[in-house]
N, C-alpha and C positions, 0 to 999 in steps of 0.2 A: 334448483337449487344444486346440483349435481355441476352443473355448467360453472356458476358463481363460485363455487369450491375449488374447480380446477382452473378457473380464471385467476383466482387468488393466489394459487400455489405458483402458477406460472410467472404474475407479476412479482411475487416476493422471492422466487430462486433463479430468476432470469438476469438480475442485477449483479454486478460483483458486490462482495461485501468482505466487512473486516470480520474475522472468527475471532473468540475470547483469547486463543492462545498466540495473538502478534503475527497471523498471517493474513495475505488478502484473496480472497477468492474471486477467481475470474475464470469465467466459462468452466467452471467445474474443478478448476485446478487450484489447489492451495500453493500462494508463492509467499515466502517467509518474508518478513519486513525487519529483517537483519541477516548478519551473515556477510559472505563474501560476494562482492558485488563487481559484475564487468560491465564497463559503458560499452553500449554498442549503437551503431547508427541503422539497423534494420534487423528484423525478426527479434523483438524483445520480447521478453516473460511479461514486463509492466512497462507502462509509458510514465513517466515522473516529470512534473513540472517544479521546479524550484521557485518558493515564494518567499518573502517577507512577512507577510500576514496572512490570517485565514489557513493555516496549515492542517493538513489531516494528520499528519506525524513530524514530529522534531527528529531530526537525524544526527547523530553525531559520527564523524571519520574518526576511526580507530586505527591503530597500525598491528594489531593483534588482538584474537580472542574476541570476535564480535558476538558476543553469545547473548545478550541482551537485548529486548525490543528497542529499534532504533539506533542501533550500533550497526555502523557499515565499515567493512574494510574494502578498499577498491583494490581489485587483482586483474591480473592480464589473461590468465588462464585459470581453468577450473573454479568457475565463479559457481556459486548456491544460487544467483538471481542474474537473469540480464537485463538491463535497464537502458532505455532509450529516453534521454532528456528531452520535452518538447516544450514549447511554449504556449501551445495551445491543445484543449481537447486531453488532459492528462487522464490516467487511470486513478491517480492520487496525488497531491500537492503536499511538498514537503518544506520543511525550515531547516538550514542546517545550524545547529548549536554546538556550543562547547559543553554543555552539560545537561543533564536532566533529559536524555533522549526518551521517544516514546509517544502513544497517542497524546494529542493535543487536547486542552479541555472544551476546544470548539468543536472538535471533530466527535467529543463523546457525546455533545448535548446538542446537535444539530439536527433537529426535528424535520426538516424539509428534505434532507437528503437520506434515502434509503441506502446509501452503500456503508454507513458508518454505524456498525453495531460492536458495542464491548461488552 
């Protein structure tokens, strides 16, 4: 019984997950899903795939004050998060929007993917 409990604990907490306060948890590190973002080619905090459908997060690009979930300001220096854009095997899929950024309804109700918890 202890072995089963330990195995369940490891399985639940070894996968990246979203936390309730708009962060992405990867390898025990909380990565905010808003703020100042620098695009990098190597050593990112998070790998992102830009999609048109079935996104985990709707992202709105802003010029200043990226304070709400899904709001992103692209910067060249002093980022909150370093992001690498990838075509496959992302940590998170995002869709660029003009309004209403934040978690998508498909990500909130996806029972088959353990990474999405709101």
